[in-house]
Residue frames as a rotation matrix with the C-alpha (Angstrom) as fourth column:
MET 1
0.257 -0.255 0.932 -36.05
-0.876 -0.470 0.113 -50.83
0.409 -0.845 -0.343 -3.94
PRO 2
-0.647 -0.590 -0.484 -34.07
-0.294 0.778 -0.555 -53.21
0.704 -0.217 -0.676 -1.78
ALA 3
-0.021 0.683 -0.730 -35.74
0.554 0.616 0.560 -55.43
0.832 -0.393 -0.392 0.63
ARG 4
0.559 0.135 -0.818 -34.66
0.733 -0.540 0.412 -53.10
-0.386 -0.831 -0.401 3.54
PRO 5
0.717 -0.234 0.656 -33.75
0.341 -0.704 -0.623 -49.63
0.608 0.671 -0.425 2.14
LEU 6
-0.236 -0.922 -0.308 -30.51
0.908 -0.097 -0.407 -48.06
0.345 -0.376 0.860 3.07
LEU 7
-0.872 -0.139 -0.468 -31.91
0.308 -0.901 -0.306 -44.59
-0.379 -0.412 0.829 2.97
VAL 8
0.018 0.926 0.377 -35.48
0.977 -0.096 0.190 -43.17
0.212 0.365 -0.907 2.91
SER 9
-0.904 -0.301 0.304 -35.84
0.289 -0.954 -0.086 -39.45
0.315 0.010 0.949 2.37
LEU 10
-0.155 0.860 -0.486 -38.66
0.949 -0.007 -0.314 -37.93
-0.274 -0.510 -0.815 4.50
LEU 11
-0.853 -0.088 0.515 -40.37
0.375 -0.789 0.487 -34.92
0.363 0.609 0.706 2.77
PRO 12
-0.142 0.784 -0.604 -42.65
0.730 -0.330 -0.599 -32.51
-0.669 -0.526 -0.525 4.43
VAL 13
-0.931 -0.260 0.255 -44.05
0.363 -0.590 0.722 -30.25
-0.037 0.764 0.644 1.80
ARG 14
0.132 0.929 -0.346 -46.80
0.592 -0.354 -0.724 -27.59
-0.795 -0.109 -0.596 1.12
ASN 15
0.905 0.307 -0.294 -47.33
-0.059 -0.594 -0.802 -26.07
-0.421 0.744 -0.520 -2.29
GLY 16
-0.044 -0.996 0.078 -43.97
-0.251 0.087 0.964 -27.56
-0.967 0.023 -0.253 -3.51
ALA 17
0.703 0.363 0.611 -45.10
0.313 0.614 -0.725 -28.32
-0.638 0.701 0.318 -7.09
GLU 18
0.885 -0.441 -0.152 -42.49
-0.427 -0.635 -0.644 -25.95
0.188 0.635 -0.750 -8.49
ASP 19
0.037 -0.914 0.403 -39.67
-0.992 0.013 0.122 -27.62
-0.117 -0.405 -0.907 -6.59
LEU 20
0.429 0.136 0.893 -40.68
-0.435 0.898 0.072 -31.25
-0.792 -0.419 0.444 -6.69
PRO 21
0.987 -0.133 -0.085 -39.38
-0.002 0.528 -0.849 -32.33
0.158 0.839 0.521 -10.08
ARG 22
0.256 -0.946 0.199 -35.92
-0.610 -0.318 -0.726 -31.10
0.750 0.065 -0.658 -9.11
TYR 23
0.077 -0.080 0.994 -36.16
-0.963 0.251 0.094 -32.66
-0.257 -0.965 -0.057 -5.62
LEU 24
0.716 0.384 0.583 -37.29
-0.362 0.918 -0.160 -36.00
-0.597 -0.096 0.797 -6.92
SER 25
0.838 -0.499 -0.221 -34.71
-0.102 0.255 -0.962 -36.17
0.536 0.828 0.162 -9.71
ALA 26
-0.097 -0.904 0.416 -31.88
-0.759 -0.203 -0.618 -35.43
0.644 -0.375 -0.667 -7.20
ALA 27
0.063 0.116 0.991 -33.34
-0.918 0.396 0.012 -37.74
-0.391 -0.911 0.132 -4.50
SER 28
0.946 0.281 -0.159 -33.48
-0.322 0.784 -0.530 -40.59
-0.025 0.553 0.833 -7.09
GLU 29
0.368 -0.892 -0.264 -29.65
-0.365 0.122 -0.923 -40.53
0.855 0.435 -0.281 -6.98
PHE 30
-0.649 -0.739 0.181 -29.20
-0.447 0.178 -0.877 -41.32
0.615 -0.650 -0.446 -3.29
ALA 31
-0.414 0.568 0.711 -32.49
-0.810 0.127 -0.573 -42.32
-0.416 -0.813 0.408 -1.74
ASP 32
-0.984 0.100 0.144 -34.11
0.135 0.959 0.251 -45.73
-0.113 0.266 -0.957 -2.02
ALA 33
-0.131 0.984 0.120 -37.55
0.893 0.064 0.445 -44.19
0.431 0.166 -0.887 -1.41
VAL 34
-0.849 -0.050 0.525 -39.39
-0.094 -0.965 -0.244 -41.10
0.519 -0.257 0.815 -0.40
VAL 35
-0.185 0.845 -0.502 -42.13
0.974 0.225 0.020 -40.88
0.130 -0.485 -0.865 2.23
ALA 36
-0.812 -0.017 0.584 -43.99
0.197 -0.949 0.246 -37.55
0.550 0.315 0.774 1.72
LEU 37
-0.319 0.801 -0.507 -46.45
0.876 0.045 -0.480 -35.52
-0.362 -0.597 -0.716 3.60
ASP 38
-0.564 0.193 0.803 -48.46
0.451 -0.742 0.496 -32.98
0.692 0.642 0.331 1.70
ASP 39
-0.729 0.130 -0.672 -49.43
0.604 -0.339 -0.721 -30.35
-0.322 -0.932 0.169 4.36
GLY 40
0.103 0.904 -0.415 -52.62
0.516 -0.406 -0.754 -28.95
-0.850 -0.136 -0.508 2.69
SER 41
-0.810 -0.553 -0.197 -51.34
0.156 -0.526 0.836 -27.91
-0.566 0.646 0.512 -0.67
THR 42
0.337 0.892 -0.301 -53.56
-0.029 -0.310 -0.950 -26.05
-0.941 0.329 -0.079 -3.01
ASP 43
-0.006 -0.397 -0.918 -51.27
-0.953 -0.275 0.125 -26.56
-0.302 0.876 -0.377 -6.03
ASP 44
0.603 0.312 -0.735 -50.25
-0.656 0.718 -0.233 -29.81
0.454 0.622 0.637 -7.92
THR 45
-0.298 -0.787 0.540 -48.14
-0.951 0.200 -0.234 -31.25
0.076 -0.583 -0.809 -5.12
ARG 46
0.085 0.388 0.918 -50.33
-0.531 0.797 -0.288 -34.22
-0.843 -0.462 0.274 -4.43
ARG 47
0.940 0.272 -0.205 -50.60
-0.301 0.383 -0.874 -35.17
-0.159 0.883 0.441 -8.13
ILE 48
0.333 -0.887 -0.318 -46.84
-0.728 -0.028 -0.685 -34.99
0.599 0.460 -0.656 -8.55
LEU 49
-0.377 -0.485 0.789 -46.09
-0.891 0.422 -0.166 -37.05
-0.253 -0.765 -0.592 -5.37
HIS 50
0.296 0.618 0.728 -48.57
-0.395 0.773 -0.496 -39.74
-0.870 -0.141 0.473 -6.41
GLY 51
0.954 0.100 -0.284 -47.23
-0.299 0.225 -0.927 -39.90
-0.028 0.969 0.245 -9.93
ASP 52
0.102 -0.984 -0.145 -43.47
-0.874 -0.019 -0.486 -40.54
0.475 0.177 -0.862 -9.05
SER 53
0.625 0.090 -0.775 -42.42
0.038 0.989 0.145 -44.16
0.780 -0.120 0.615 -8.49
LEU 54
-0.460 -0.888 -0.004 -39.76
0.075 -0.035 -0.997 -43.01
0.885 -0.459 0.083 -5.93
VAL 55
-0.562 0.401 0.724 -42.44
-0.795 -0.502 -0.339 -41.87
0.228 -0.766 0.601 -3.60
LYS 56
-0.765 0.177 -0.620 -43.60
0.178 0.982 0.060 -45.00
0.619 -0.065 -0.782 -1.80
ILE 57
-0.232 0.706 -0.669 -45.90
0.972 0.148 -0.181 -43.41
-0.029 -0.692 -0.721 0.82
VAL 58
-0.695 0.044 0.717 -47.96
0.092 -0.985 0.149 -40.11
0.713 0.169 0.681 0.65
LEU 59
-0.371 0.559 -0.742 -49.62
0.907 0.045 -0.420 -38.78
-0.201 -0.828 -0.523 3.75
THR 60
-0.422 0.373 0.826 -51.94
0.393 -0.746 0.538 -35.84
0.817 0.552 0.168 3.49
ASN 61
-0.665 0.425 -0.615 -53.46
0.451 -0.428 -0.783 -33.08
-0.596 -0.798 0.093 5.73
PRO 62
0.308 0.934 0.180 -56.64
0.793 -0.148 -0.591 -31.25
-0.525 0.325 -0.786 4.69
LEU 63
-0.198 -0.231 0.953 -56.42
0.785 -0.620 0.013 -28.57
0.587 0.750 0.303 2.01
ARG 64
0.421 0.393 -0.817 -56.15
0.760 -0.644 0.082 -25.07
-0.494 -0.656 -0.570 3.36
ASP 65
0.799 0.032 0.600 -55.58
0.487 -0.618 -0.617 -21.70
0.351 0.785 -0.510 1.91
THR 66
0.592 -0.580 0.559 -53.02
-0.640 -0.760 -0.111 -20.46
0.489 -0.292 -0.822 4.38
TYR 67
-0.306 -0.753 -0.583 -50.29
-0.113 0.637 -0.763 -21.81
0.945 -0.168 -0.280 6.51
GLN 68
-0.295 0.260 0.920 -52.37
-0.950 -0.184 -0.253 -21.49
0.103 -0.948 0.301 9.68
GLY 69
0.806 0.512 0.299 -52.65
-0.564 0.817 0.122 -24.92
-0.182 -0.267 0.946 11.25
TRP 70
0.337 -0.804 -0.491 -49.09
-0.351 0.376 -0.857 -25.84
0.874 0.461 -0.155 10.25
ASP 71
0.775 -0.223 0.591 -47.64
-0.519 0.309 0.797 -28.16
-0.360 -0.925 0.124 12.97
ASP 72
0.258 -0.706 -0.660 -44.03
-0.778 0.253 -0.576 -29.16
0.573 0.662 -0.483 11.84
ALA 73
-0.586 -0.483 0.651 -43.41
-0.792 0.513 -0.332 -31.30
-0.174 -0.710 -0.683 14.80
ALA 74
0.157 0.748 0.645 -46.62
-0.447 0.636 -0.629 -33.40
-0.881 -0.189 0.434 14.19
ASN 75
0.826 0.163 -0.540 -45.88
-0.563 0.187 -0.805 -33.68
-0.030 0.969 0.247 10.52
ARG 76
-0.033 -0.932 -0.362 -42.35
-0.853 0.215 -0.476 -34.89
0.521 0.293 -0.802 11.14
ASN 77
-0.507 0.105 0.856 -43.60
-0.623 0.641 -0.447 -37.44
-0.595 -0.760 -0.260 13.61
ARG 78
0.587 0.795 0.155 -46.10
-0.398 0.450 -0.799 -38.72
-0.705 0.407 0.581 11.14
LEU 79
0.616 -0.418 -0.668 -43.39
-0.713 0.064 -0.698 -39.01
0.335 0.906 -0.259 8.50
LEU 80
-0.525 -0.810 0.262 -41.13
-0.840 0.445 -0.310 -41.02
0.134 -0.383 -0.914 10.93
GLU 81
-0.271 0.475 0.837 -43.89
-0.469 0.694 -0.545 -43.33
-0.841 -0.541 0.035 11.88
ALA 82
0.813 0.516 -0.271 -44.89
-0.435 0.227 -0.872 -43.90
-0.388 0.826 0.409 8.17
ALA 83
0.224 -0.849 -0.478 -41.27
-0.886 0.026 -0.463 -44.46
0.406 0.527 -0.747 7.24
SER 84
-0.419 -0.419 0.805 -41.05
-0.770 0.634 -0.071 -47.37
-0.480 -0.650 -0.589 9.72
GLU 85
0.671 0.675 0.307 -43.36
-0.348 0.652 -0.674 -49.48
-0.655 0.345 0.672 7.38
LEU 86
0.816 -0.432 -0.383 -40.44
-0.400 0.056 -0.915 -49.47
0.417 0.900 -0.127 5.00
ASP 87
0.879 -0.476 -0.045 -37.91
0.336 0.549 0.765 -50.55
-0.339 -0.687 0.642 7.74
PRO 88
0.704 -0.672 0.230 -35.10
-0.074 -0.392 -0.917 -48.23
0.706 0.629 -0.326 6.41
GLN 89
0.114 -0.840 -0.531 -31.56
0.922 0.288 -0.258 -48.46
0.370 -0.460 0.807 7.84
TRP 90
-0.752 -0.343 -0.563 -31.51
0.501 -0.853 -0.148 -44.55
-0.429 -0.393 0.813 7.77
VAL 91
0.489 0.850 0.197 -33.79
0.868 -0.450 -0.213 -41.59
-0.092 0.275 -0.957 7.30
LEU 92
-0.731 -0.658 -0.181 -33.12
0.633 -0.753 0.181 -38.11
-0.255 0.017 0.967 6.14
PHE 93
0.522 0.813 -0.259 -35.50
0.601 -0.566 -0.564 -35.13
-0.605 0.139 -0.784 6.31
LEU 94
-0.807 -0.589 0.044 -35.00
0.435 -0.542 0.719 -32.99
-0.400 0.599 0.693 3.25
ASP 95
-0.006 0.861 -0.509 -37.40
0.050 -0.508 -0.860 -30.21
-0.999 -0.031 -0.040 2.31
SER 96
0.535 0.367 0.761 -38.65
0.681 0.345 -0.645 -29.83
-0.499 0.864 -0.065 -1.39
ASP 97
0.957 -0.281 0.078 -36.46
-0.188 -0.798 -0.573 -26.78
0.223 0.533 -0.816 -2.00
GLU 98
0.295 -0.896 0.332 -33.37
-0.742 0.004 0.670 -28.48
-0.602 -0.445 -0.664 -0.75
VAL 99
0.948 -0.046 -0.315 -31.25
-0.207 0.663 -0.719 -30.65
0.242 0.747 0.619 -3.10
ILE 100
0.408 -0.809 0.423 -28.20
-0.179 0.384 0.906 -32.94
-0.895 -0.446 0.011 -2.46
PRO 101
0.307 -0.331 -0.892 -25.87
-0.945 -0.216 -0.245 -32.88
-0.112 0.919 -0.379 -5.45
ARG 102
0.784 0.118 -0.610 -25.01
-0.378 0.870 -0.318 -36.24
0.493 0.480 0.726 -7.08
ASP 103
-0.087 -0.949 -0.304 -21.52
-0.068 0.310 -0.948 -36.50
0.994 -0.062 -0.091 -5.85
ASP 104
-0.608 -0.157 0.779 -22.57
-0.720 -0.305 -0.623 -35.71
0.335 -0.939 0.073 -2.37
GLY 105
0.553 0.812 0.187 -25.36
-0.833 0.538 0.127 -38.23
0.002 -0.226 0.974 -2.49
GLU 106
0.568 -0.372 -0.734 -22.88
-0.077 0.864 -0.498 -40.87
0.819 0.339 0.462 -3.55
GLU 107
-0.580 -0.807 0.109 -20.63
-0.170 -0.011 -0.985 -39.95
0.797 -0.590 -0.131 -0.57
LEU 108
-0.112 0.678 0.727 -23.71
-0.993 -0.103 -0.057 -40.11
0.036 -0.728 0.684 1.80
ARG 109
0.805 0.533 -0.261 -24.64
-0.546 0.838 0.028 -43.53
0.234 0.120 0.965 0.65
GLY 110
0.190 -0.762 -0.619 -21.09
0.027 0.635 -0.772 -44.67
0.981 0.130 0.141 0.97
PHE 111
-0.684 -0.353 0.638 -20.86
-0.554 -0.317 -0.770 -43.35
0.474 -0.880 0.021 4.52
LEU 112
0.136 0.834 0.534 -24.26
-0.987 0.163 -0.003 -44.76
-0.089 -0.527 0.845 5.56
GLY 113
0.868 0.213 -0.449 -23.38
-0.324 0.928 -0.187 -48.18
0.377 0.307 0.874 4.09
GLY 114
0.241 -0.838 -0.489 -19.95
0.387 0.545 -0.744 -48.28
0.890 -0.010 0.455 5.69
ASP 115
-0.704 -0.689 -0.175 -18.61
0.398 -0.178 -0.900 -46.15
0.589 -0.703 0.399 8.49
ALA 116
-0.179 0.662 0.728 -21.87
-0.623 -0.649 0.437 -44.68
0.761 -0.376 0.528 9.90
ILE 117
-0.997 -0.074 0.009 -22.76
-0.047 0.527 -0.848 -46.18
0.059 -0.846 -0.529 13.44
PRO 118
-0.284 0.930 -0.235 -26.30
0.370 0.332 0.868 -47.55
0.884 0.160 -0.438 13.67
GLY 119
0.200 0.470 -0.860 -28.37
0.952 0.114 0.284 -45.91
0.232 -0.875 -0.425 16.28
LEU 120
-0.438 -0.389 -0.810 -26.78
0.561 -0.823 0.091 -42.43
-0.702 -0.414 0.579 16.07
ALA 121
0.779 0.593 0.205 -28.04
0.576 -0.547 -0.607 -39.27
-0.248 0.591 -0.768 14.42
TYR 122
-0.379 -0.917 0.124 -25.91
0.856 -0.296 0.425 -37.31
-0.353 0.267 0.897 12.22
GLY 123
0.552 0.533 -0.641 -26.24
0.264 -0.841 -0.473 -33.63
-0.791 0.092 -0.605 11.30
LEU 124
0.027 -0.525 0.850 -25.15
1.000 0.024 -0.017 -32.23
-0.011 0.851 0.526 7.86
LEU 125
-0.562 -0.302 -0.770 -23.82
0.330 -0.936 0.126 -28.67
-0.758 -0.183 0.625 7.37
HIS 126
0.391 0.827 0.405 -26.42
0.826 -0.121 -0.550 -26.59
-0.406 0.550 -0.730 5.52
HIS 127
-0.816 -0.568 -0.113 -25.37
0.404 -0.698 0.591 -24.09
-0.415 0.437 0.798 2.92
ARG 128
0.190 0.898 -0.396 -28.06
0.241 -0.434 -0.868 -21.39
-0.952 0.070 -0.299 2.12
MET 129
-0.678 -0.458 0.575 -28.36
0.636 0.025 0.771 -21.22
-0.367 0.889 0.275 -1.69
TRP 130
0.389 0.746 -0.541 -29.78
0.110 -0.620 -0.777 -18.42
-0.915 0.243 -0.323 -3.77
GLY 131
0.900 -0.019 -0.435 -29.41
-0.434 -0.131 -0.891 -18.89
-0.040 0.991 -0.126 -7.43
ALA 132
0.515 -0.780 -0.355 -25.66
0.226 0.523 -0.821 -19.63
0.827 0.343 0.446 -8.14
ASP 133
-0.347 -0.716 0.606 -24.50
-0.455 -0.436 -0.776 -18.15
0.820 -0.545 -0.174 -4.89
TYR 134
0.619 0.405 -0.672 -24.38
0.414 0.559 0.718 -19.77
0.667 -0.723 0.179 -1.42
ASP 135
0.432 -0.266 0.861 -23.42
-0.731 -0.663 0.162 -18.59
0.528 -0.700 -0.481 2.09
GLU 136
-0.150 -0.569 -0.808 -20.70
0.109 0.803 -0.586 -20.93
0.983 -0.176 -0.058 3.67
ALA 137
-0.841 -0.315 0.439 -21.22
-0.310 -0.384 -0.870 -19.26
0.443 -0.868 0.226 6.98
VAL 138
0.034 0.954 0.297 -24.90
-0.973 -0.036 0.226 -20.50
0.226 -0.296 0.928 7.39
């Protein structure tokens, strides 16, 4: 990881063991590090996060059987605070079931390393994917 990472991916996740291998593989193509928050998973999510070298920080919430007690805003604030320890130039929130293709990741890094204006927030167009199909209108 560079001394000051260009891009750190922030990952809020609960019971994401099935999606994490694909997520982490894709993230390794564009992110310098991942900061993750396991929000009470009852599957292998924590083991996977702790076992991947791209994941630099793992935060946890207590195990729980349901989604009751989920607080997305608090989780995302904790992720942002933890990411500050790595002093990234940019952060990206990306859920465990979301993937950025390699060529798009290269374009993102090129933009962030070049034309992006520090101090601004950028939004990305989201395409809902189901299998091989996606909805361009979403």
